[in-house]
C-alpha positions as CSV (number, residue, x, y, z in Angstrom):
1,M,-191.3,-136.0,12.3
2,S,-189.6,-139.1,10.7
3,S,-189.3,-142.5,12.3
4,S,-185.6,-142.3,12.1
5,T,-185.6,-138.9,14.0
6,S,-188.0,-140.6,16.6
7,A,-185.5,-143.5,17.0
8,S,-182.6,-141.2,17.4
9,D,-184.3,-139.2,20.0
10,G,-185.2,-142.4,21.8
11,D,-181.7,-143.6,21.8
12,Q,-180.4,-140.3,23.1
13,S,-183.0,-140.4,25.9
14,K,-181.9,-143.9,26.8
15,R,-178.3,-142.9,26.9
16,Q,-179.1,-139.9,29.0
17,A,-181.1,-142.1,31.4
18,L,-178.1,-144.5,31.7
19,T,-175.8,-141.5,32.4
20,D,-178.2,-140.2,35.0
21,A,-178.4,-143.6,36.6
22,A,-174.6,-144.0,36.6
23,S,-174.3,-140.5,38.2
24,R,-176.7,-141.4,41.0
25,A,-174.9,-144.7,41.5
26,V,-171.5,-143.2,42.2
27,H,-173.2,-140.9,44.8
28,R,-174.7,-143.9,46.7
29,L,-172.7,-146.0,49.2
30,S,-173.3,-149.5,50.2
31,A,-175.5,-150.4,53.2
32,A,-172.4,-151.6,55.1
33,A,-170.6,-148.3,54.4
34,E,-173.6,-146.3,55.6
35,A,-173.9,-148.3,58.7
36,E,-170.1,-147.6,59.4
37,I,-170.7,-144.0,58.9
38,A,-173.6,-144.0,61.3
39,E,-171.5,-145.7,63.9
40,I,-168.8,-143.0,63.5
41,A,-171.4,-140.3,64.0
42,K,-172.5,-142.0,67.3
43,R,-168.9,-142.1,68.6
44,H,-167.5,-138.9,67.3
45,H,-168.4,-135.3,66.1
46,P,-170.8,-135.4,63.2
47,S,-168.2,-133.9,61.0
48,A,-166.0,-136.9,61.3
49,A,-168.7,-139.1,59.8
50,N,-169.1,-136.5,56.9
51,A,-165.3,-136.6,56.3
52,Y,-165.4,-140.5,56.1
53,R,-168.4,-140.3,53.8
54,L,-166.6,-138.0,51.5
55,Q,-163.5,-140.2,51.5
56,L,-165.6,-143.3,50.6
57,L,-167.5,-141.4,47.9
58,T,-164.2,-140.2,46.3
59,R,-162.8,-143.7,46.3
60,Q,-166.0,-145.0,44.7
61,Q,-166.4,-142.2,42.1
62,R,-162.8,-142.5,41.0
63,Q,-162.7,-146.3,41.1
64,F,-159.7,-146.5,43.5
65,A,-160.4,-150.2,44.3
66,D,-160.3,-151.3,40.7
67,L,-157.0,-149.5,40.1
68,E,-155.5,-150.9,43.4
69,A,-156.3,-154.4,42.3
70,A,-154.1,-154.0,39.1
71,L,-151.1,-152.7,40.9
72,P,-148.1,-154.7,42.3
73,D,-148.5,-155.9,45.9
74,R,-145.7,-157.7,48.0
75,S,-147.4,-157.6,51.4
76,S,-148.7,-161.2,51.2
77,A,-145.1,-162.5,50.9
78,W,-144.5,-161.5,54.6
79,G,-147.4,-163.7,55.8
80,F,-149.5,-160.9,57.3
81,T,-152.3,-158.6,56.2
82,G,-154.0,-156.0,58.3
83,G,-153.9,-156.0,62.1
84,A,-152.3,-153.1,63.8
85,E,-150.9,-150.2,61.9
86,D,-147.5,-151.6,62.2
87,G,-148.6,-154.8,60.5
88,A,-148.6,-157.1,63.6
89,P,-151.6,-159.4,63.7
90,L,-153.8,-158.4,66.6
91,S,-154.2,-162.1,67.7
92,L,-150.6,-162.6,68.6
93,R,-149.9,-162.0,72.3
94,P,-146.3,-161.2,73.7
95,S,-146.5,-164.0,76.2
96,A,-147.3,-166.6,73.5
97,L,-144.5,-165.1,71.3
98,L,-141.9,-165.4,74.1
99,A,-142.9,-168.9,74.8
100,S,-142.7,-169.9,71.1
101,G,-139.4,-167.9,70.7
102,G,-137.9,-169.7,73.8
103,R,-138.7,-173.1,72.3
104,L,-137.2,-172.2,69.0
105,L,-134.1,-170.7,70.7
106,Q,-133.4,-174.0,72.4
107,S,-132.7,-175.7,69.1
108,V,-131.5,-172.7,67.0
109,S,-128.2,-174.4,66.2
110,K,-130.0,-177.0,64.0
111,A,-130.2,-174.7,61.0
112,S,-129.5,-171.2,60.0
113,A,-133.0,-170.9,58.5
114,Q,-134.5,-171.7,61.9
115,S,-132.5,-168.8,63.3
116,S,-134.0,-166.6,60.8
117,R,-137.3,-167.8,61.8
118,V,-136.6,-167.0,65.5
119,A,-135.6,-163.5,64.6
120,D,-138.7,-163.0,62.5
121,L,-140.9,-164.3,65.3
122,L,-139.3,-162.2,68.0
123,S,-139.6,-159.2,66.0
124,Y,-143.3,-159.2,66.8
125,L,-142.2,-158.0,70.3
126,G,-140.8,-154.8,69.0
127,K,-139.0,-152.9,71.9
128,R,-139.2,-156.1,74.1
129,N,-137.3,-158.2,71.6
130,P,-134.8,-160.1,73.7
131,A,-132.5,-160.9,70.8
132,P,-132.2,-157.8,68.4
133,Q,-130.2,-158.2,65.3
134,P,-127.2,-156.0,64.4
135,I,-127.0,-153.9,61.2
136,T,-125.0,-155.5,58.5
137,D,-123.3,-154.1,55.5
138,K,-126.2,-155.3,53.3
139,D,-128.7,-153.2,55.1
140,C,-130.3,-149.7,54.3
141,V,-130.9,-147.3,57.2
142,W,-133.0,-144.2,57.3
143,M,-132.9,-141.8,60.2
144,L,-135.8,-139.4,60.2
145,D,-135.5,-135.7,61.2
146,N,-137.1,-134.8,64.6
147,V,-137.9,-132.0,67.0
148,A,-136.5,-131.6,70.5
149,F,-139.0,-130.6,73.1
150,V,-138.7,-130.0,76.9
151,D,-139.9,-132.7,79.3
152,A,-142.1,-130.8,81.8
153,A,-141.1,-133.1,84.6
154,T,-137.4,-132.9,84.4
155,G,-136.7,-129.7,82.4
156,D,-134.5,-131.7,80.0
157,Y,-134.8,-131.8,76.2
158,Q,-135.9,-135.0,74.6
159,A,-137.0,-136.0,71.1
160,E,-138.6,-139.0,69.4
161,Y,-136.2,-140.9,67.1
162,V,-137.8,-142.9,64.2
163,V,-135.4,-145.2,62.4
164,A,-136.3,-147.5,59.4
165,V,-134.2,-150.5,58.4
166,M,-134.6,-152.5,55.1
167,A,-132.6,-154.5,52.7
168,Q,-130.5,-152.5,50.2
169,H,-131.9,-154.3,47.2
170,P,-135.4,-155.8,46.5
171,T,-135.6,-159.5,46.0
172,C,-138.4,-159.2,43.6
173,K,-138.3,-158.1,40.0
174,V,-138.3,-154.4,40.0
175,V,-138.8,-154.2,36.3
176,D,-142.2,-155.9,36.6
177,A,-143.4,-153.4,39.2
178,V,-142.1,-150.5,37.1
179,R,-143.9,-151.8,34.1
180,A,-147.1,-152.4,36.0
181,V,-147.1,-148.7,37.1
182,A,-146.2,-147.5,33.6
183,D,-149.0,-149.6,32.1
184,T,-151.5,-148.4,34.6
185,L,-150.7,-144.8,33.6
186,G,-151.0,-145.6,30.0
187,R,-147.4,-145.3,29.5
188,G,-146.4,-148.6,28.0
189,A,-144.0,-146.9,25.6
190,V,-142.4,-144.5,28.0
191,D,-139.0,-143.3,27.3
192,D,-136.0,-144.5,29.3
193,A,-135.8,-141.4,31.5
194,A,-139.4,-141.8,32.7
195,L,-138.9,-145.5,33.4
196,K,-135.7,-144.6,35.4
197,T,-137.8,-142.2,37.5
198,I,-140.4,-144.7,38.3
199,E,-137.8,-147.2,39.3
200,E,-136.1,-144.8,41.7
201,R,-139.3,-143.9,43.4
202,I,-140.8,-147.4,43.5
203,V,-137.9,-149.2,45.1
204,P,-138.7,-148.2,48.7
205,F,-142.0,-150.0,48.2
206,L,-140.3,-153.1,47.1
207,Q,-137.3,-153.3,49.5
208,D,-137.6,-156.1,52.1
209,I,-138.3,-154.6,55.6
210,L,-136.0,-155.9,58.2
211,P,-137.7,-156.3,61.7
212,G,-135.7,-156.6,64.8
213,R,-132.6,-154.7,63.7
214,Q,-131.0,-152.3,66.3
215,V,-129.2,-149.1,65.4
216,A,-126.7,-147.1,67.4
217,A,-126.1,-143.4,66.7
218,L,-124.1,-140.4,67.8
219,H,-126.0,-137.1,68.5
220,G,-123.8,-134.0,68.2
221,E,-120.1,-134.7,69.2
222,D,-120.4,-137.1,72.1
223,W,-124.0,-138.0,73.0
224,R,-124.4,-141.7,72.2
225,L,-127.8,-143.3,71.6
226,L,-129.0,-146.9,71.3
227,F,-132.5,-147.4,69.7
228,S,-134.9,-150.2,70.4
229,P,-135.2,-153.1,67.9
230,G,-137.5,-152.4,64.9
231,G,-140.9,-153.8,64.9
232,R,-142.8,-155.7,62.2
233,N,-142.9,-152.5,60.0
234,G,-139.0,-152.3,60.2
235,L,-139.3,-149.1,62.3
236,S,-138.1,-148.3,65.7
237,S,-139.5,-145.3,67.7
238,D,-137.9,-144.1,70.9
239,V,-138.1,-141.0,72.9
240,R,-134.5,-140.2,74.1
241,R,-133.1,-137.5,76.5
242,L,-130.8,-135.0,74.8
243,P,-128.3,-132.4,75.9
244,G,-129.4,-128.8,75.6
245,A,-128.8,-126.5,72.7
246,K,-129.8,-123.0,71.5
247,P,-133.5,-122.7,70.5
248,G,-133.7,-123.0,66.7
249,A,-130.4,-124.9,66.5
250,L,-130.0,-127.9,64.2
251,V,-128.0,-130.7,65.7
252,P,-127.0,-133.8,63.6
253,T,-127.4,-137.4,64.7
254,R,-125.4,-139.9,62.6
255,A,-126.0,-143.7,62.6
256,E,-123.0,-145.8,63.7
257,V,-123.1,-148.7,61.3
258,P,-120.7,-150.9,59.3
259,A,-119.1,-149.7,56.1
260,G,-121.3,-150.5,53.1
261,V,-124.6,-149.5,54.8
262,N,-126.5,-147.0,52.7
263,G,-129.6,-144.9,53.1
264,M,-130.2,-141.7,55.0
265,L,-127.5,-142.2,57.8
266,E,-127.6,-138.6,59.2
267,M,-130.6,-136.6,60.4
268,Q,-131.2,-133.3,62.1
269,T,-132.8,-132.5,65.4
270,F,-134.5,-129.0,65.7
271,Y,-134.5,-127.5,69.1
272,T,-137.7,-125.6,70.3
273,A,-137.6,-122.9,72.8
274,K,-138.3,-123.6,76.5
275,T,-141.7,-122.5,77.7
276,N,-143.3,-121.9,81.1
277,G,-144.8,-125.4,81.3
278,A,-148.3,-124.1,82.2
279,G,-149.9,-126.1,79.4
280,D,-152.2,-123.3,78.2
281,A,-150.7,-120.3,76.3
282,S,-154.1,-118.8,75.3
283,H,-154.0,-116.1,78.0
284,A,-150.7,-114.7,76.8
285,S,-150.6,-112.1,74.1
286,P,-149.8,-113.3,70.6
287,R,-146.4,-111.6,70.8
288,E,-145.6,-113.5,74.1
289,R,-146.4,-116.9,72.9
290,Q,-144.2,-119.6,71.2
291,W,-145.6,-120.3,67.8
292,G,-145.4,-123.3,65.5
293,V,-146.9,-124.8,62.3
294,I,-148.7,-128.0,61.6
295,S,-149.0,-128.4,57.9
296,D,-150.5,-131.0,55.5
297,I,-148.4,-131.8,52.5
298,D,-150.4,-133.3,49.6
299,D,-152.4,-130.6,47.7
300,T,-151.6,-128.1,50.5
301,I,-148.0,-127.4,49.7
302,K,-147.3,-130.1,47.0
303,L,-149.3,-130.9,44.0
304,T,-150.5,-134.5,44.4
305,Q,-154.2,-134.8,43.2
306,T,-155.3,-136.9,46.0
307,S,-158.8,-137.1,44.7
308,D,-157.6,-138.9,41.6
309,P,-155.8,-142.4,41.7
310,I,-154.1,-141.8,38.3
311,G,-153.1,-138.4,39.4
312,I,-151.5,-139.7,42.6
313,L,-149.5,-142.3,40.7
314,Q,-148.4,-139.7,38.2
315,K,-147.3,-137.2,40.7
316,T,-145.6,-139.7,42.9
317,F,-143.8,-141.9,40.5
318,V,-143.2,-139.8,37.3
319,D,-143.6,-136.0,37.5
320,P,-141.1,-133.7,39.3
321,A,-142.4,-132.8,42.7
322,T,-144.2,-129.5,42.3
323,P,-145.0,-126.9,45.0
324,I,-148.4,-125.3,45.1
325,E,-148.0,-121.9,43.7
326,G,-147.5,-119.2,46.2
327,M,-147.0,-121.5,49.1
328,P,-143.2,-121.5,49.5
329,P,-143.0,-117.6,50.0
330,L,-146.1,-117.8,52.4
331,Y,-144.2,-120.3,54.6
332,Q,-141.1,-118.2,54.5
333,Y,-143.2,-115.3,55.7
334,I,-144.8,-117.3,58.5
335,Q,-141.3,-118.5,59.7
336,A,-140.1,-114.9,59.7
337,R,-143.1,-113.8,61.8
338,M,-142.8,-116.6,64.3
339,G,-139.0,-116.6,64.7
340,D,-136.2,-119.0,64.3
341,A,-137.3,-121.3,67.2
342,A,-140.7,-122.1,65.7
343,P,-141.2,-125.7,65.0
344,F,-142.7,-126.9,61.8
345,F,-144.5,-130.3,61.5
346,Y,-145.3,-131.7,58.0
347,L,-148.2,-134.0,58.7
348,S,-149.0,-136.3,55.8
349,A,-151.0,-139.5,55.3
350,S,-148.3,-140.8,53.0
351,P,-146.5,-143.9,54.1
352,Y,-142.9,-143.7,55.3
353,N,-141.7,-145.3,52.1
354,L,-141.9,-141.8,50.6
355,Y,-139.8,-140.2,53.3
356,P,-136.7,-139.5,51.1
357,F,-138.8,-138.1,48.2
358,L,-140.8,-135.9,50.5
359,H,-137.7,-134.9,52.5
360,G,-135.9,-133.7,49.4
361,F,-139.0,-131.8,48.3
362,R,-139.5,-130.1,51.7
363,R,-135.8,-129.2,51.9
364,Q,-135.8,-127.5,48.5
365,F,-139.0,-125.4,49.0
366,Y,-140.1,-125.1,52.6
367,P,-138.6,-124.3,56.2
368,H,-137.0,-127.1,58.0
369,G,-139.4,-129.3,59.9
370,M,-140.2,-132.8,61.0
371,L,-142.1,-135.0,58.4
372,V,-144.8,-137.0,60.3
373,L,-145.7,-139.9,58.0
374,R,-147.9,-143.0,58.5
375,D,-145.8,-146.0,59.9
376,A,-147.9,-148.7,58.3
377,T,-146.0,-151.4,56.6
378,I,-146.6,-150.6,52.9
379,M,-145.0,-153.1,50.5
380,S,-147.4,-152.3,47.6
381,V,-148.1,-149.4,45.4
382,S,-151.8,-150.1,45.9
383,G,-151.1,-149.4,49.6
384,L,-150.1,-145.9,48.8
385,L,-153.5,-145.1,47.3
386,S,-155.2,-146.6,50.4
387,T,-153.2,-144.7,53.0
388,L,-153.8,-141.4,51.2
389,T,-157.6,-141.8,51.0
390,L,-158.7,-143.9,54.1
391,G,-158.8,-143.1,57.8
392,T,-156.8,-139.8,57.3
393,Q,-158.8,-137.8,59.9
394,A,-158.3,-140.3,62.7
395,Y,-154.7,-140.7,61.8
396,K,-154.0,-137.0,61.7
397,V,-155.9,-136.4,65.1
398,D,-153.9,-139.1,66.7
399,R,-150.5,-137.5,65.5
400,M,-151.6,-134.1,66.7
401,H,-152.5,-135.5,70.1
402,K,-148.8,-136.6,70.2
403,I,-147.6,-133.2,69.1
404,H,-149.7,-131.6,71.9
405,G,-148.1,-133.9,74.4
406,W,-144.8,-132.7,73.3
407,L,-145.5,-129.0,73.1
408,P,-148.7,-128.1,75.1
409,D,-147.5,-124.5,75.5
410,T,-146.9,-123.8,71.9
411,T,-149.7,-122.1,69.8
412,F,-150.1,-123.6,66.3
413,V,-151.1,-122.4,62.9
414,C,-152.7,-125.4,61.2
415,I,-152.7,-125.4,57.4
416,G,-154.5,-127.9,55.1
417,D,-156.7,-128.2,52.1
418,S,-160.2,-129.4,51.0
419,T,-159.4,-132.6,49.1
420,Q,-159.2,-134.8,52.2
421,S,-160.3,-134.4,55.9
422,D,-158.0,-131.6,57.0
423,P,-161.0,-129.3,58.0
424,E,-162.6,-132.0,60.2
425,A,-159.1,-133.0,61.8
426,Y,-158.2,-129.4,62.6
427,G,-161.7,-128.7,63.9
428,E,-161.6,-131.7,66.3
429,I,-158.2,-130.7,67.6
430,Y,-159.4,-127.1,68.2
431,R,-162.3,-128.3,70.2
432,T,-160.2,-130.8,72.1
433,F,-157.4,-128.4,73.1
434,P,-158.9,-124.9,73.5
435,G,-156.3,-122.2,72.9
436,W,-153.7,-124.6,71.4
437,V,-154.6,-123.8,67.9
438,G,-154.4,-120.0,67.1
439,L,-155.3,-120.1,63.4
440,I,-156.5,-122.6,60.7
441,L,-156.0,-122.0,57.1
442,I,-157.7,-124.3,54.5
443,R,-156.8,-124.1,50.8
444,K,-159.8,-124.5,48.7
445,V,-158.6,-126.8,45.9
446,T,-160.0,-125.7,42.6
447,D,-157.3,-126.9,40.2
448,I,-158.3,-130.6,40.3
449,A,-161.1,-131.6,37.9
450,A,-162.5,-134.6,39.9
451,L,-166.0,-135.8,40.9
452,G,-166.9,-134.7,44.4
453,M,-164.8,-131.6,44.7
454,E,-167.9,-129.4,44.6
455,E,-169.2,-131.0,47.7
456,K,-165.8,-130.9,49.4
457,N,-165.7,-127.2,48.7
458,D,-169.3,-126.5,49.8
459,P,-169.3,-123.8,52.5
460,D,-171.8,-126.0,54.5
461,R,-169.0,-128.7,54.7
462,F,-166.6,-126.1,56.4
463,D,-169.3,-124.9,58.8
464,K,-169.9,-128.4,60.0
465,A,-166.2,-129.2,60.3
466,F,-165.5,-126.0,62.3
467,D,-168.6,-126.2,64.5
468,G,-167.7,-124.5,67.8
469,V,-164.6,-122.8,66.3
470,P,-164.8,-119.0,66.4
471,K,-165.2,-117.6,62.8
472,D,-162.0,-115.5,63.2
473,K,-159.9,-118.6,63.9
474,W,-160.5,-120.4,60.7
475,H,-160.3,-119.3,57.0
476,V,-160.8,-120.9,53.6
477,F,-158.6,-119.4,50.9
478,E,-158.0,-120.0,47.1
479,H,-154.8,-117.9,46.8
480,P,-151.9,-117.9,49.4
481,H,-151.6,-114.1,49.3
482,E,-155.0,-114.0,51.2
483,C,-153.2,-115.4,54.2
484,Y,-150.5,-113.0,54.9
485,A,-152.6,-110.5,56.9
486,L,-154.4,-113.3,58.7
487,V,-150.9,-114.7,59.9
488,Q,-149.7,-111.2,60.9
489,Q,-152.9,-110.6,62.9
490,A,-152.8,-113.9,64.7
491,V,-149.0,-113.9,65.5
492,G,-148.9,-110.3,66.4
493,T,-145.5,-109.6,64.9
494,G,-144.6,-107.3,62.1
495,T,-147.0,-104.7,60.9
496,A,-150.2,-104.8,58.8
497,A,-148.5,-102.8,56.1
498,E,-145.6,-105.3,55.9
499,A,-148.2,-108.1,55.6
500,V,-149.9,-106.3,52.7
501,A,-146.6,-105.6,51.0
502,A,-145.5,-109.2,51.2
503,A,-148.8,-110.4,50.0
504,A,-148.7,-108.1,47.0
505,A,-145.1,-109.1,46.1
506,A,-146.1,-112.8,46.4
507,A,-149.2,-112.3,44.2
508,A,-147.1,-110.4,41.6
509,E,-144.4,-113.1,41.5
510,A,-147.1,-115.8,41.1
511,T,-148.5,-114.2,37.8
512,T,-145.0,-113.8,36.3
513,S,-143.2,-117.0,37.1
514,A,-143.7,-120.6,36.2
515,P,-144.0,-123.2,39.0
516,A,-140.8,-124.7,40.2
517,T,-140.2,-128.4,40.4
518,A,-138.1,-130.6,42.7
519,S,-135.7,-133.4,41.7
520,A,-136.7,-137.0,41.9
521,G,-135.4,-137.6,45.3
522,D,-133.2,-136.4,48.2
523,D,-129.6,-135.7,47.5
524,E,-128.4,-136.5,51.0
């Protein structure tokens, strides 16, 4: 063997050794991360710690932090970082804020700038803000669809209203943010159409949030509502009593604002059916129960590629919104089996900045339902990546606790996927509220070529996530047509033959049709 051949073999061995070392490195977490995981394991079910570990490994393997550092971020301009999810620093107490606000109010006439400072300071008080600001013709208002449920104490309908207020136009240079995203995607020479799409979708991340604004609205023909002032995240959240309506009805609520205000000024309230108020429907037959759906969005019903930071940016800011093949007809089938009064909740770790985009997508492809999004203040594109990949299990469990408080007598089908922590979140909720979850369906994602997906799709992962959940209550599927018979058996309406026929038709359609895509945003 020649010396040159030996040298070549030696170089190849070194390269292989370096590759193997790099592979091992991306599968190791820091000591601090391991300690955090161990603490989660002490306080929660072991599957929660495993879900968090998988999230951290995905971020490390796909270099999320490096990409986030290169993306535009405006959050520092507001003078706060971190703290509570709504952006309020944890160290600020209401009593201190009231005292400071009072001192400033005494001299507010000295300058309009100081008046602005007062409004900004008092916005930390949220609903307790004593001096809310009116909506002006320069503002943008979003009213988010909701679900009306029955208050067990009074028998009246009520619903949670979430309203967002922001400035109509960003004060920063939008073109710089657009170019940053385009360059990150390797699209420095994108055509005008692609740049326009990025601009349309990135603007909600750049618009100045307007804390302390108060919105009035009209529900139906004559039911007037006044919402609390928005908090530091520009959002207000209020549970309001409503008049009755037929189960399954959609009743509009329209913001009463000055001419010139833009945004999503009308929303729809979906009315659920009244139940017996017993708080446990597990003893009723499937046919006698009121059913509903809790569904993830990203990579469950919409292609997002949440395990890949470049994929997230591409699918969020450039590509048309694309449904997962076969899922729209499955959801239509589920709605038909459950009936018109079945509520749908679309639970996503996406920030509320994406509400118009996701609302338009949902309306085009899926049954009407309430979008439940993170209410964190996200004034950065990098923040989008973080919200989709960190703390998703705890967030989703918290929101499902809220839904249970609204609809304790409804039995839910929970649908998610394997890219994030849906299995662990649904498993925890099943164990927490026995009988409330009637069926769990997890899409095994195999169409994303990313590091870590093999471990996320490992059967052992699902066994741990669904520890204590009967085997007939959870199923992992690759193709939506596998779910029709499972839904029919769980809900108890329709026939097995009809389920088989619907599944066959959906499978045949999937093999002959190209995937549909949604427009860039909502047309409302």
